[in-house]
C-alpha positions in Angstrom: 67.3 97.8 78.0 68.1 94.1 78.4 70.4 92.2 76.1 67.6 90.4 74.2 65.8 93.8 73.8 69.0 95.3 72.5 69.4 92.5 70.0 65.8 93.0 68.7 66.4 96.7 68.4 69.4 96.3 66.1 69.0 97.2 62.5 68.9 94.5 59.8 72.4 95.7 58.7 73.8 95.3 62.2 72.2 91.8 62.4 73.7 90.9 59.0 77.2 92.1 60.1 76.9 90.2 63.4 75.9 87.0 61.5 78.8 87.5 59.1 81.2 87.8 62.1 79.8 84.7 63.6 80.1 82.7 60.4 83.7 83.8 59.8 84.8 83.1 63.4 83.0 79.7 63.4 84.5 78.7 60.1 88.0 79.7 61.1 87.6 77.8 64.4 86.4 74.7 62.5 89.3 74.9 60.1 91.7 75.2 63.1 90.1 72.2 64.8 90.3 70.2 61.5 94.0 71.0 61.1 94.6 70.0 64.8 92.8 66.6 64.2 94.8 65.9 61.0 98.1 66.7 62.9 97.1 64.5 65.8 96.2 61.6 63.5 99.5 61.9 61.7 101.5 62.0 64.9 99.7 59.0 66.5 99.9 57.2 63.1 103.6 57.6 63.0 104.0 55.9 66.5 101.2 53.3 66.3 101.4 52.3 62.6 104.3 54.0 60.8 103.7 52.1 57.6 100.0 53.2 57.5 100.6 56.8 58.6 99.2 59.5 56.4 101.8 61.2 54.3 99.8 64.3 53.2 99.0 65.8 56.6 101.5 68.7 56.4 100.1 69.6 53.0 96.5 69.7 54.2 97.4 71.6 57.3 99.1 74.3 55.2 96.0 74.6 52.9 93.7 74.8 55.9 95.9 77.4 57.6 96.1 79.6 54.5 92.3 79.5 54.1 91.9 80.4 57.8 94.3 83.3 57.6 92.6 84.7 54.5 89.1 84.4 56.1 90.2 86.0 59.4 91.9 88.9 57.7 88.4 90.3 57.2 87.9 90.4 61.0 91.2 92.3 61.3 89.7 94.9 59.0 86.6 95.1 61.1 88.5 95.5 64.3 91.2 97.7 62.9 93.8 95.0 63.7 96.0 95.1 60.6 99.5 96.3 61.4 100.0 99.9 60.5 101.9 102.9 61.8 99.2 105.0 63.5 101.3 107.0 66.0 101.2 110.2 63.9 97.5 109.5 63.0 96.6 109.5 66.7 98.1 113.0 67.1 95.9 114.5 64.5 92.5 116.1 65.3 89.5 113.9 64.7 88.3 115.6 61.5 91.8 115.1 59.9 91.9 111.5 61.2 88.6 110.9 59.4 90.0 111.9 56.0 93.3 110.0 56.5 91.2 106.9 57.3 89.1 107.5 54.2 92.4 107.6 52.2 93.5 104.5 53.9 90.3 102.7 53.0 90.6 103.8 49.3 94.2 102.5 49.1 93.1 99.2 50.9 90.2 98.9 48.4 92.7 99.2 45.5 95.0 96.6 47.1 92.2 94.1 47.9 90.8 94.6 44.4 94.2 93.6 43.1 94.2 90.5 45.3 90.8 89.5 43.9 91.8 90.2 40.2 95.2 88.6 40.2 94.1 85.8 42.6 91.4 84.9 40.2 93.9 84.8 37.3 95.9 82.3 39.4 92.8 80.2 40.0 91.9 80.3 36.3 95.4 79.2 35.4 95.3 76.3 37.9 91.9 75.2 36.5 93.1 75.4 32.9 96.2 73.5 33.6 94.5 71.1 36.0 97.3 71.7 38.5 97.5 69.2 41.3 99.8 68.9 44.3 102.8 66.7 43.8 102.1 64.5 46.8 100.0 61.3 46.9 97.0 63.3 47.7 96.9 65.0 44.2 95.0 67.9 45.7 93.5 70.3 43.1 95.5 73.5 43.5 92.7 75.8 42.4 90.9 75.1 45.7 94.0 76.2 47.6 94.6 79.3 45.3 90.9 80.4 45.7 91.8 81.5 49.2 93.5 84.6 47.8 90.5 86.1 45.9 88.1 84.9 48.6 90.0 86.6 51.4 90.5 89.7 49.2 86.7 89.8 48.5 85.9 89.5 52.2 88.3 92.4 53.1 87.1 94.4 50.1 83.5 94.3 51.5 84.7 95.2 55.0 86.7 98.1 53.6 83.6 99.4 51.8 81.6 99.2 55.0 84.5 101.0 56.9 84.7 103.7 54.1 80.9 104.3 54.3 81.1 104.7 58.1 83.9 107.2 57.8 82.3 109.2 55.0 78.6 109.1 56.0 78.3 108.2 59.6 81.5 109.7 61.2 81.1 110.6 64.9 84.3 112.3 66.2 83.4 111.4 69.8 83.2 107.6 69.2 85.2 106.8 66.1 88.7 106.9 67.3 91.7 105.4 65.6 93.1 102.1 66.8 91.8 99.2 68.9 90.0 101.3 71.5 86.9 101.7 69.3 86.8 98.0 68.4 87.2 96.8 72.0 84.6 99.3 73.3 82.2 98.3 70.5 82.6 94.6 71.4 82.1 95.2 75.1 79.1 97.4 74.5 80.6 100.7 75.8 78.5 102.8 73.4 80.7 102.7 70.4 78.2 100.9 68.1 79.3 101.9 64.6 76.3 100.4 62.8 74.9 101.8 59.7 71.3 103.1 60.4 68.4 101.8 58.4 
């Protein structure tokens, strides 16, 4: 089967997840490029026209970087890239690994729910108080603070998908713990962990 035929044969769920991945990666790339442009403009401005150089570049770069990190954290969930001690987990038999991963997903869902809940409280507080940055930019802080619940929501959804895969679609031959599964899935080595229609 050729690559275009394989793309047509994918389920709607797999196409949705592929589009979601593309959007996240593209958005993070655009945010990184934007931060780079702002930094370059600031550096050149300092040398060419110090009096007219922008003073808010560092602030904007921090805001953009935080948003990028919170968005890309979802990709780390998808590719099993978050830091965790999995040496002992790798020594367990596959059926035990499955239930340890289910427990891990449940704990992660509770944590990301907390990120969403308390992050939204922070955003609401910033909106009610009309918090703005103390620089000349006077940036509305609720936009910056929204990165926390937004990133939490993206990870929450990824953990739900991961939990569903471990509970309902577990295949001990292909769903291994660690990066091997994600790398093989990306290279097309037969570890497609898509949810059937």
